[in-house]
Biopython code that builds the backbone (N, CA, C, O; Angstrom):
import numpy as np
from Bio.PDB.StructureBuilder import StructureBuilder

atoms = [
    (1, "UNK", "N", (2.699, 14.942, 14.972)),
    (1, "UNK", "CA", (3.514, 14.544, 13.846)),
    (1, "UNK", "C", (2.645, 14.239, 12.621)),
    (1, "UNK", "O", (3.004, 14.602, 11.501)),
    (2, "UNK", "N", (1.492, 13.565, 12.834)),
    (2, "UNK", "CA", (0.580, 13.217, 11.748)),
    (2, "UNK", "C", (-0.640, 14.120, 11.800)),
    (2, "UNK", "O", (-1.107, 14.484, 12.879)),
    (3, "UNK", "N", (-1.151, 14.477, 10.637)),
    (3, "UNK", "CA", (-2.354, 15.292, 10.544)),
    (3, "UNK", "C", (-3.556, 14.353, 10.503)),
    (3, "UNK", "O", (-3.964, 13.910, 9.429)),
    (4, "UNK", "N", (-4.121, 14.051, 11.667)),
    (4, "UNK", "CA", (-5.234, 13.103, 11.740)),
    (4, "UNK", "C", (-6.570, 13.735, 11.361)),
    (4, "UNK", "O", (-7.599, 13.059, 11.374)),
    (5, "UNK", "N", (-6.566, 15.015, 11.027)),
    (5, "UNK", "CA", (-7.787, 15.683, 10.587)),
    (5, "UNK", "C", (-8.041, 15.455, 9.093)),
    (5, "UNK", "O", (-9.122, 15.763, 8.591)),
    (6, "UNK", "N", (-7.045, 14.917, 8.389)),
    (6, "UNK", "CA", (-7.238, 14.645, 6.960)),
    (6, "UNK", "C", (-6.522, 13.355, 6.572)),
    (6, "UNK", "O", (-5.643, 12.869, 7.282)),
    (7, "UNK", "N", (-6.925, 12.819, 5.429)),
    (7, "UNK", "CA", (-6.300, 11.603, 4.910)),
    (7, "UNK", "C", (-5.789, 11.865, 3.498)),
    (7, "UNK", "O", (-6.176, 12.828, 2.836)),
    (8, "UNK", "N", (-4.913, 10.975, 3.068)),
    (8, "UNK", "CA", (-4.356, 11.043, 1.720)),
    (8, "UNK", "C", (-4.375, 9.631, 1.154)),
    (8, "UNK", "O", (-3.909, 8.694, 1.802)),
    (9, "UNK", "N", (-4.910, 9.476, -0.053)),
    (9, "UNK", "CA", (-4.956, 8.177, -0.725)),
    (9, "UNK", "C", (-3.779, 8.059, -1.681)),
    (9, "UNK", "O", (-3.474, 8.990, -2.427)),
    (10, "UNK", "N", (-3.121, 6.904, -1.652)),
    (10, "UNK", "CA", (-1.966, 6.644, -2.507)),
    (10, "UNK", "C", (-2.086, 5.248, -3.112)),
    (10, "UNK", "O", (-2.604, 4.332, -2.474)),
    (11, "UNK", "N", (-1.611, 5.094, -4.326)),
    (11, "UNK", "CA", (-1.499, 3.780, -4.959)),
    (11, "UNK", "C", (-0.056, 3.634, -5.397)),
    (11, "UNK", "O", (0.507, 4.532, -6.024)),
    (12, "UNK", "N", (0.544, 2.494, -5.064)),
    (12, "UNK", "CA", (1.936, 2.319, -5.429)),
    (12, "UNK", "C", (2.429, 0.910, -5.230)),
    (12, "UNK", "O", (1.659, -0.021, -4.994)),
    (13, "UNK", "N", (3.746, 0.779, -5.332)),
    (13, "UNK", "CA", (4.429, -0.507, -5.223)),
    (13, "UNK", "C", (5.240, -0.548, -3.931)),
    (13, "UNK", "O", (5.993, 0.376, -3.623)),
    (14, "UNK", "N", (5.073, -1.626, -3.191)),
    (14, "UNK", "CA", (5.840, -1.805, -1.969)),
    (14, "UNK", "C", (7.308, -2.020, -2.346)),
    (14, "UNK", "O", (7.633, -2.937, -3.099)),
    (15, "UNK", "N", (8.181, -1.176, -1.823)),
    (15, "UNK", "CA", (9.611, -1.386, -1.996)),
    (15, "UNK", "C", (10.135, -2.271, -0.877)),
    (15, "UNK", "O", (10.981, -3.139, -1.092)),
    (16, "UNK", "N", (9.604, -2.030, 0.349)),
    (16, "UNK", "CA", (10.057, -2.801, 1.508)),
    (16, "UNK", "C", (8.992, -2.750, 2.596)),
    (16, "UNK", "O", (8.358, -1.717, 2.814)),
    (17, "UNK", "N", (8.806, -3.879, 3.275)),
    (17, "UNK", "CA", (7.950, -3.953, 4.454)),
    (17, "UNK", "C", (8.866, -4.263, 5.626)),
    (17, "UNK", "O", (9.475, -5.331, 5.678)),
    (18, "UNK", "N", (8.963, -3.336, 6.561)),
    (18, "UNK", "CA", (9.876, -3.477, 7.694)),
    (18, "UNK", "C", (9.093, -3.908, 8.932)),
    (18, "UNK", "O", (8.300, -3.137, 9.472)),
    (19, "UNK", "N", (9.315, -5.123, 9.369)),
    (19, "UNK", "CA", (8.662, -5.699, 10.545)),
    (19, "UNK", "C", (9.640, -5.525, 11.709)),
    (19, "UNK", "O", (10.391, -6.445, 12.033)),
    (20, "UNK", "N", (9.630, -4.350, 12.333)),
    (20, "UNK", "CA", (10.613, -3.994, 13.350)),
    (20, "UNK", "C", (9.943, -3.416, 14.588)),
    (20, "UNK", "O", (8.836, -2.883, 14.518)),
    (21, "UNK", "N", (10.627, -3.527, 15.719)),
    (21, "UNK", "CA", (10.242, -2.787, 16.919)),
    (21, "UNK", "C", (10.948, -1.449, 16.880)),
    (21, "UNK", "O", (12.085, -1.419, 16.407)),
    (22, "UNK", "N", (10.397, -0.359, 17.322)),
    (22, "UNK", "CA", (9.103, -0.305, 17.991)),
    (22, "UNK", "C", (7.931, -0.157, 17.036)),
    (22, "UNK", "O", (6.787, -0.319, 17.460)),
    (23, "UNK", "N", (8.171, 0.150, 15.734)),
    (23, "UNK", "CA", (7.086, 0.289, 14.772)),
    (23, "UNK", "C", (7.460, -0.364, 13.454)),
    (23, "UNK", "O", (8.628, -0.411, 13.069)),
    (24, "UNK", "N", (6.446, -0.863, 12.777)),
    (24, "UNK", "CA", (6.623, -1.398, 11.431)),
    (24, "UNK", "C", (6.452, -0.255, 10.428)),
    (24, "UNK", "O", (5.792, 0.745, 10.710)),
    (25, "UNK", "N", (7.059, -0.424, 9.258)),
    (25, "UNK", "CA", (6.983, 0.589, 8.210)),
    (25, "UNK", "C", (6.764, -0.068, 6.854)),
    (25, "UNK", "O", (7.204, -1.191, 6.606)),
    (26, "UNK", "N", (6.070, 0.663, 5.984)),
    (26, "UNK", "CA", (5.957, 0.306, 4.573)),
    (26, "UNK", "C", (6.669, 1.401, 3.790)),
    (26, "UNK", "O", (6.359, 2.582, 3.941)),
    (27, "UNK", "N", (7.621, 1.006, 2.954)),
    (27, "UNK", "CA", (8.253, 1.946, 2.029)),
    (27, "UNK", "C", (7.521, 1.761, 0.711)),
    (27, "UNK", "O", (7.616, 0.707, 0.083)),
    (28, "UNK", "N", (6.785, 2.797, 0.289)),
    (28, "UNK", "CA", (5.903, 2.701, -0.864)),
    (28, "UNK", "C", (6.343, 3.659, -1.963)),
    (28, "UNK", "O", (6.468, 4.862, -1.735)),
    (29, "UNK", "N", (6.577, 3.117, -3.157)),
    (29, "UNK", "CA", (6.921, 3.952, -4.327)),
    (29, "UNK", "C", (5.634, 4.336, -5.038)),
    (29, "UNK", "O", (4.839, 3.485, -5.435)),
    (30, "UNK", "N", (5.453, 5.641, -5.187)),
    (30, "UNK", "CA", (4.253, 6.185, -5.822)),
    (30, "UNK", "C", (4.677, 7.017, -7.023)),
    (30, "UNK", "O", (5.584, 7.843, -6.922)),
    (31, "UNK", "N", (4.021, 6.801, -8.157)),
    (31, "UNK", "CA", (4.291, 7.588, -9.353)),
    (31, "UNK", "C", (3.163, 8.597, -9.525)),
    (31, "UNK", "O", (1.991, 8.223, -9.552)),
    (32, "UNK", "N", (3.517, 9.882, -9.644)),
    (32, "UNK", "CA", (2.501, 10.932, -9.770)),
    (32, "UNK", "C", (2.066, 11.091, -11.227)),
    (32, "UNK", "O", (2.570, 10.398, -12.112)),
    (33, "UNK", "N", (1.133, 12.003, -11.467)),
    (33, "UNK", "CA", (0.567, 12.219, -12.800)),
    (33, "UNK", "C", (1.613, 12.659, -13.823)),
    (33, "UNK", "O", (1.422, 12.460, -15.022)),
    (34, "UNK", "N", (2.710, 13.254, -13.366)),
    (34, "UNK", "CA", (3.776, 13.698, -14.265)),
    (34, "UNK", "C", (4.833, 12.606, -14.500)),
    (34, "UNK", "O", (5.823, 12.835, -15.195)),
    (35, "UNK", "N", (4.618, 11.433, -13.922)),
    (35, "UNK", "CA", (5.555, 10.332, -14.095)),
    (35, "UNK", "C", (6.725, 10.344, -13.125)),
    (35, "UNK", "O", (7.640, 9.530, -13.248)),
    (36, "UNK", "N", (6.704, 11.249, -12.172)),
    (36, "UNK", "CA", (7.767, 11.328, -11.167)),
    (36, "UNK", "C", (7.496, 10.326, -10.046)),
    (36, "UNK", "O", (6.375, 10.217, -9.549)),
    (37, "UNK", "N", (8.535, 9.605, -9.663)),
    (37, "UNK", "CA", (8.400, 8.637, -8.579)),
    (37, "UNK", "C", (8.818, 9.268, -7.261)),
    (37, "UNK", "O", (9.809, 9.995, -7.187)),
    (38, "UNK", "N", (8.039, 8.975, -6.215)),
    (38, "UNK", "CA", (8.327, 9.478, -4.880)),
    (38, "UNK", "C", (8.134, 8.320, -3.910)),
    (38, "UNK", "O", (7.201, 7.529, -4.048)),
    (39, "UNK", "N", (9.019, 8.230, -2.936)),
    (39, "UNK", "CA", (8.898, 7.147, -1.960)),
    (39, "UNK", "C", (8.322, 7.678, -0.657)),
    (39, "UNK", "O", (8.811, 8.657, -0.092)),
    (40, "UNK", "N", (7.270, 7.010, -0.193)),
    (40, "UNK", "CA", (6.609, 7.364, 1.055)),
    (40, "UNK", "C", (7.018, 6.365, 2.133)),
    (40, "UNK", "O", (7.081, 5.159, 1.894)),
    (41, "UNK", "N", (7.292, 6.888, 3.312)),
    (41, "UNK", "CA", (7.580, 6.059, 4.478)),
    (41, "UNK", "C", (6.326, 6.083, 5.345)),
    (41, "UNK", "O", (5.958, 7.119, 5.898)),
    (42, "UNK", "N", (5.676, 4.927, 5.455)),
    (42, "UNK", "CA", (4.382, 4.839, 6.126)),
    (42, "UNK", "C", (4.539, 4.053, 7.419)),
    (42, "UNK", "O", (4.900, 2.877, 7.412)),
    (43, "UNK", "N", (4.263, 4.725, 8.519)),
    (43, "UNK", "CA", (4.437, 4.137, 9.844)),
    (43, "UNK", "C", (3.199, 3.357, 10.257)),
    (43, "UNK", "O", (2.067, 3.720, 9.939)),
    (44, "UNK", "N", (3.458, 2.273, 10.978)),
    (44, "UNK", "CA", (2.390, 1.428, 11.509)),
    (44, "UNK", "C", (2.645, 1.221, 12.996)),
    (44, "UNK", "O", (3.524, 1.863, 13.572)),
    (45, "UNK", "N", (1.888, 0.339, 13.613)),
    (45, "UNK", "CA", (2.070, 0.028, 15.022)),
    (45, "UNK", "C", (3.203, -0.952, 15.247)),
    (45, "UNK", "O", (3.929, -1.313, 14.321)),
    (46, "UNK", "N", (3.340, -1.374, 16.487)),
    (46, "UNK", "CA", (4.349, -2.362, 16.868)),
    (46, "UNK", "C", (3.948, -3.742, 16.341)),
    (46, "UNK", "O", (2.759, -4.026, 16.193)),
    (47, "UNK", "N", (4.929, -4.597, 16.056)),
    (47, "UNK", "CA", (4.622, -5.930, 15.547)),
    (47, "UNK", "C", (3.609, -6.698, 16.407)),
    (47, "UNK", "O", (2.709, -7.341, 15.868)),
    (48, "UNK", "N", (3.747, -6.639, 17.730)),
    (48, "UNK", "CA", (2.817, -7.416, 18.572)),
    (48, "UNK", "C", (1.385, -6.914, 18.437)),
    (48, "UNK", "O", (0.452, -7.709, 18.544)),
    (49, "UNK", "N", (1.186, -5.627, 18.207)),
    (49, "UNK", "CA", (-0.164, -5.103, 18.012)),
    (49, "UNK", "C", (-0.695, -5.471, 16.630)),
    (49, "UNK", "O", (-1.864, -5.830, 16.485)),
    (50, "UNK", "N", (0.160, -5.382, 15.620)),
    (50, "UNK", "CA", (-0.267, -5.729, 14.265)),
    (50, "UNK", "C", (-0.574, -7.219, 14.139)),
    (50, "UNK", "O", (-1.506, -7.606, 13.435)),
    (51, "UNK", "N", (0.196, -8.043, 14.811)),
    (51, "UNK", "CA", (-0.030, -9.488, 14.754)),
    (51, "UNK", "C", (-1.424, -9.838, 15.265)),
    (51, "UNK", "O", (-2.079, -10.731, 14.728)),
    (52, "UNK", "N", (-1.871, -9.142, 16.291)),
    (52, "UNK", "CA", (-3.217, -9.363, 16.819)),
    (52, "UNK", "C", (-4.313, -8.931, 15.867)),
    (52, "UNK", "O", (-5.481, -9.262, 16.066)),
    (53, "UNK", "N", (-3.943, -8.193, 14.834)),
    (53, "UNK", "CA", (-4.896, -7.723, 13.831)),
    (53, "UNK", "C", (-4.744, -8.461, 12.502)),
    (53, "UNK", "O", (-5.293, -8.046, 11.481)),
    (54, "UNK", "N", (-3.993, -9.560, 12.532)),
    (54, "UNK", "CA", (-3.877, -10.409, 11.348)),
    (54, "UNK", "C", (-2.651, -10.196, 10.489)),
    (54, "UNK", "O", (-2.507, -10.854, 9.459)),
    (55, "UNK", "N", (-1.763, -9.297, 10.879)),
    (55, "UNK", "CA", (-0.542, -9.055, 10.117)),
    (55, "UNK", "C", (0.534, -10.069, 10.487)),
    (55, "UNK", "O", (0.573, -10.571, 11.610)),
    (56, "UNK", "N", (1.410, -10.363, 9.518)),
    (56, "UNK", "CA", (2.597, -11.186, 9.759)),
    (56, "UNK", "C", (3.762, -10.514, 9.021)),
    (56, "UNK", "O", (3.545, -9.591, 8.236)),
    (57, "UNK", "N", (4.984, -10.966, 9.266)),
    (57, "UNK", "CA", (6.116, -10.404, 8.519)),
    (57, "UNK", "C", (6.014, -10.630, 7.008)),
    (57, "UNK", "O", (6.723, -9.986, 6.235)),
    (58, "UNK", "N", (5.132, -11.546, 6.587)),
    (58, "UNK", "CA", (4.986, -11.870, 5.166)),
    (58, "UNK", "C", (3.697, -11.307, 4.549)),
    (58, "UNK", "O", (3.354, -11.658, 3.420)),
    (59, "UNK", "N", (2.993, -10.451, 5.267)),
    (59, "UNK", "CA", (1.752, -9.885, 4.719)),
    (59, "UNK", "C", (2.018, -9.097, 3.445)),
    (59, "UNK", "O", (1.230, -9.150, 2.501)),
    (60, "UNK", "N", (3.122, -8.372, 3.417)),
    (60, "UNK", "CA", (3.512, -7.598, 2.239)),
    (60, "UNK", "C", (4.905, -8.020, 1.805)),
    (60, "UNK", "O", (5.749, -8.384, 2.624)),
    (61, "UNK", "N", (5.125, -7.964, 0.499)),
    (61, "UNK", "CA", (6.475, -8.229, -0.012)),
    (61, "UNK", "C", (6.798, -7.205, -1.094)),
    (61, "UNK", "O", (5.903, -6.593, -1.677)),
    (62, "UNK", "N", (8.072, -7.032, -1.346)),
    (62, "UNK", "CA", (8.517, -6.090, -2.378)),
    (62, "UNK", "C", (7.837, -6.431, -3.697)),
    (62, "UNK", "O", (7.763, -7.594, -4.094)),
    (63, "UNK", "N", (7.346, -5.399, -4.365)),
    (63, "UNK", "CA", (6.670, -5.579, -5.644)),
    (63, "UNK", "C", (5.161, -5.614, -5.554)),
    (63, "UNK", "O", (4.487, -5.443, -6.569)),
    (64, "UNK", "N", (4.602, -5.831, -4.359)),
    (64, "UNK", "CA", (3.148, -5.825, -4.201)),
    (64, "UNK", "C", (2.593, -4.450, -4.558)),
    (64, "UNK", "O", (3.160, -3.421, -4.189)),
    (65, "UNK", "N", (1.491, -4.449, -5.273)),
    (65, "UNK", "CA", (0.796, -3.217, -5.634)),
    (65, "UNK", "C", (-0.363, -3.030, -4.653)),
    (65, "UNK", "O", (-1.182, -3.932, -4.475)),
    (66, "UNK", "N", (-0.429, -1.872, -4.026)),
    (66, "UNK", "CA", (-1.444, -1.629, -3.002)),
    (66, "UNK", "C", (-1.997, -0.209, -3.090)),
    (66, "UNK", "O", (-1.391, 0.691, -3.671)),
    (67, "UNK", "N", (-3.174, -0.050, -2.488)),
    (67, "UNK", "CA", (-3.770, 1.268, -2.265)),
    (67, "UNK", "C", (-3.759, 1.493, -0.766)),
    (67, "UNK", "O", (-4.184, 0.627, -0.001)),
    (68, "UNK", "N", (-3.279, 2.638, -0.349)),
    (68, "UNK", "CA", (-3.251, 2.957, 1.075)),
    (68, "UNK", "C", (-3.952, 4.290, 1.316)),
    (68, "UNK", "O", (-4.005, 5.155, 0.442)),
    (69, "UNK", "N", (-4.477, 4.425, 2.500)),
    (69, "UNK", "CA", (-4.939, 5.710, 2.996)),
    (69, "UNK", "C", (-4.084, 5.997, 4.210)),
    (69, "UNK", "O", (-3.948, 5.156, 5.099)),
    (70, "UNK", "N", (-3.506, 7.194, 4.244)),
    (70, "UNK", "CA", (-2.629, 7.573, 5.352)),
    (70, "UNK", "C", (-3.102, 8.879, 5.973)),
    (70, "UNK", "O", (-3.810, 9.673, 5.352)),
    (71, "UNK", "N", (-2.687, 9.073, 7.213)),
    (71, "UNK", "CA", (-2.751, 10.382, 7.849)),
    (71, "UNK", "C", (-1.389, 11.007, 7.550)),
    (71, "UNK", "O", (-0.379, 10.565, 8.098)),
    (72, "UNK", "N", (-1.345, 12.028, 6.688)),
    (72, "UNK", "CA", (-0.048, 12.541, 6.222)),
    (72, "UNK", "C", (0.748, 13.243, 7.320)),
    (72, "UNK", "O", (0.205, 13.680, 8.335)),
    (73, "UNK", "N", (2.040, 13.334, 7.078)),
    (73, "UNK", "CA", (2.912, 14.085, 7.985)),
    (73, "UNK", "C", (2.532, 15.563, 7.943)),
    (73, "UNK", "O", (2.252, 16.110, 6.877)),
    (74, "UNK", "N", (2.523, 16.191, 9.090)),
    (74, "UNK", "CA", (2.178, 17.621, 9.167)),
    (74, "UNK", "C", (3.170, 18.502, 8.414)),
    (74, "UNK", "O", (2.794, 19.557, 7.901)),
    (75, "UNK", "N", (4.440, 18.080, 8.342)),
    (75, "UNK", "CA", (5.459, 18.919, 7.699)),
    (75, "UNK", "C", (5.462, 18.810, 6.177)),
    (75, "UNK", "O", (6.245, 19.489, 5.514)),
    (76, "UNK", "N", (4.593, 17.960, 5.612)),
    (76, "UNK", "CA", (4.488, 17.841, 4.163)),
    (76, "UNK", "C", (5.428, 16.852, 3.512)),
    (76, "UNK", "O", (5.356, 16.642, 2.301)),
    (77, "UNK", "N", (6.317, 16.234, 4.292)),
    (77, "UNK", "CA", (7.204, 15.215, 3.730)),
    (77, "UNK", "C", (6.393, 14.012, 3.244)),
    (77, "UNK", "O", (5.223, 13.859, 3.595)),
    (78, "UNK", "N", (7.022, 13.172, 2.442)),
    (78, "UNK", "CA", (6.372, 11.998, 1.869)),
    (78, "UNK", "C", (6.293, 10.882, 2.902)),
    (78, "UNK", "O", (7.200, 10.057, 3.010)),
    (79, "UNK", "N", (5.214, 10.865, 3.649)),
    (79, "UNK", "CA", (5.028, 9.838, 4.659)),
    (79, "UNK", "C", (3.791, 10.088, 5.475)),
    (79, "UNK", "O", (3.077, 11.071, 5.276)),
    (80, "UNK", "N", (3.548, 9.182, 6.398)),
    (80, "UNK", "CA", (2.394, 9.326, 7.259)),
    (80, "UNK", "C", (2.152, 8.064, 8.059)),
    (80, "UNK", "O", (2.969, 7.144, 8.079)),
    (81, "UNK", "N", (1.001, 8.048, 8.720)),
    (81, "UNK", "CA", (0.576, 6.890, 9.506)),
    (81, "UNK", "C", (-0.492, 6.143, 8.721)),
    (81, "UNK", "O", (-1.412, 6.759, 8.183)),
    (82, "UNK", "N", (-0.376, 4.818, 8.651)),
    (82, "UNK", "CA", (-1.318, 4.007, 7.890)),
    (82, "UNK", "C", (-2.700, 4.033, 8.520)),
    (82, "UNK", "O", (-2.848, 3.797, 9.719)),
    (83, "UNK", "N", (-3.726, 4.323, 7.699)),
    (83, "UNK", "CA", (-5.116, 4.254, 8.138)),
    (83, "UNK", "C", (-5.779, 2.996, 7.583)),
    (83, "UNK", "O", (-6.525, 2.328, 8.298)),
    (84, "UNK", "N", (-5.514, 2.664, 6.308)),
    (84, "UNK", "CA", (-6.049, 1.441, 5.708)),
    (84, "UNK", "C", (-5.202, 1.062, 4.505)),
    (84, "UNK", "O", (-4.485, 1.887, 3.938)),
    (85, "UNK", "N", (-5.302, -0.218, 4.127)),
    (85, "UNK", "CA", (-4.529, -0.720, 2.988)),
    (85, "UNK", "C", (-5.304, -1.844, 2.328)),
    (85, "UNK", "O", (-5.849, -2.717, 3.004)),
    (86, "UNK", "N", (-5.350, -1.816, 0.992)),
    (86, "UNK", "CA", (-5.997, -2.869, 0.213)),
    (86, "UNK", "C", (-5.122, -3.212, -0.984)),
    (86, "UNK", "O", (-4.336, -2.390, -1.454)),
    (87, "UNK", "N", (-5.271, -4.431, -1.463)),
    (87, "UNK", "CA", (-4.608, -4.817, -2.706)),
    (87, "UNK", "C", (-5.397, -4.211, -3.859)),
    (87, "UNK", "O", (-6.522, -3.752, -3.665)),
    (88, "UNK", "N", (-4.823, -4.206, -5.049)),
    (88, "UNK", "CA", (-5.521, -3.614, -6.191)),
    (88, "UNK", "C", (-6.772, -4.391, -6.579)),
    (88, "UNK", "O", (-7.642, -3.856, -7.267)),
    (89, "UNK", "N", (-6.874, -5.660, -6.142)),
    (89, "UNK", "CA", (-8.099, -6.422, -6.419)),
    (89, "UNK", "C", (-9.146, -6.258, -5.307)),
    (89, "UNK", "O", (-10.173, -6.937, -5.316)),
    (90, "UNK", "N", (-8.883, -5.359, -4.350)),
    (90, "UNK", "CA", (-9.867, -5.011, -3.332)),
    (90, "UNK", "C", (-9.789, -5.756, -2.015)),
    (90, "UNK", "O", (-10.649, -5.559, -1.157)),
    (91, "UNK", "N", (-8.784, -6.609, -1.820)),
    (91, "UNK", "CA", (-8.648, -7.364, -0.568)),
    (91, "UNK", "C", (-8.008, -6.484, 0.512)),
    (91, "UNK", "O", (-6.896, -5.984, 0.343)),
    (92, "UNK", "N", (-8.726, -6.305, 1.618)),
    (92, "UNK", "CA", (-8.175, -5.510, 2.708)),
    (92, "UNK", "C", (-7.142, -6.338, 3.479)),
    (92, "UNK", "O", (-7.358, -7.514, 3.771)),
    (93, "UNK", "N", (-6.023, -5.699, 3.798)),
    (93, "UNK", "CA", (-4.933, -6.379, 4.502)),
    (93, "UNK", "C", (-4.957, -6.001, 5.977)),
    (93, "UNK", "O", (-4.604, -4.879, 6.338)),
    (94, "UNK", "N", (-5.363, -6.912, 6.812)),
    (94, "UNK", "CA", (-5.328, -6.690, 8.250)),
    (94, "UNK", "C", (-6.046, -5.430, 8.684)),
    (94, "UNK", "O", (-6.341, -4.561, 7.863)),
    (95, "UNK", "N", (-6.315, -5.333, 9.923)),
    (95, "UNK", "CA", (-6.828, -4.083, 10.496)),
    (95, "UNK", "C", (-5.632, -3.324, 10.999)),
    (95, "UNK", "O", (-4.693, -3.923, 11.521)),
    (96, "UNK", "N", (-5.645, -2.032, 10.854)),
    (96, "UNK", "CA", (-4.506, -1.233, 11.301)),
    (96, "UNK", "C", (-4.749, -0.562, 12.634)),
    (96, "UNK", "O", (-3.794, -0.117, 13.270)),
    (97, "UNK", "N", (-5.962, -0.473, 13.072)),
    (97, "UNK", "CA", (-6.294, 0.162, 14.366)),
    (97, "UNK", "C", (-7.154, -0.748, 15.182)),
    (97, "UNK", "O", (-7.538, -0.397, 16.298)),
]
sb = StructureBuilder()
sb.init_structure("model")
sb.init_model(0)
sb.init_chain("A")
sb.init_seg("    ")
for serial, (resi, resn, name, xyz) in enumerate(atoms, 1):
    if name == "N":
        sb.init_residue(resn, " ", resi, " ")
    sb.init_atom(name, np.array(xyz, "f"), 0.0, 1.0, " ", f" {name:<3s}", serial, name[0])
structure = sb.get_structure()
């Protein structure tokens, strides 16, 4: 489902952080060079695994600006699996793996 042979870097605004079983998700709004907005659905691990890596349901909130690196979806849709995430001031948020 994910192309783990390559990564994609994105900068955007968190629309929603979903702390759900079986996987957590980040809905990220990204504006491209032409000013078009696109929403990416970024999959993460299960809450119990993320919690062991320092994540909580309040780690991200709507409006947060972040930089993410994802393993993109193989089909080219706007989404992928989270590889890393940092705030715009350079603070890394939890370990994802």
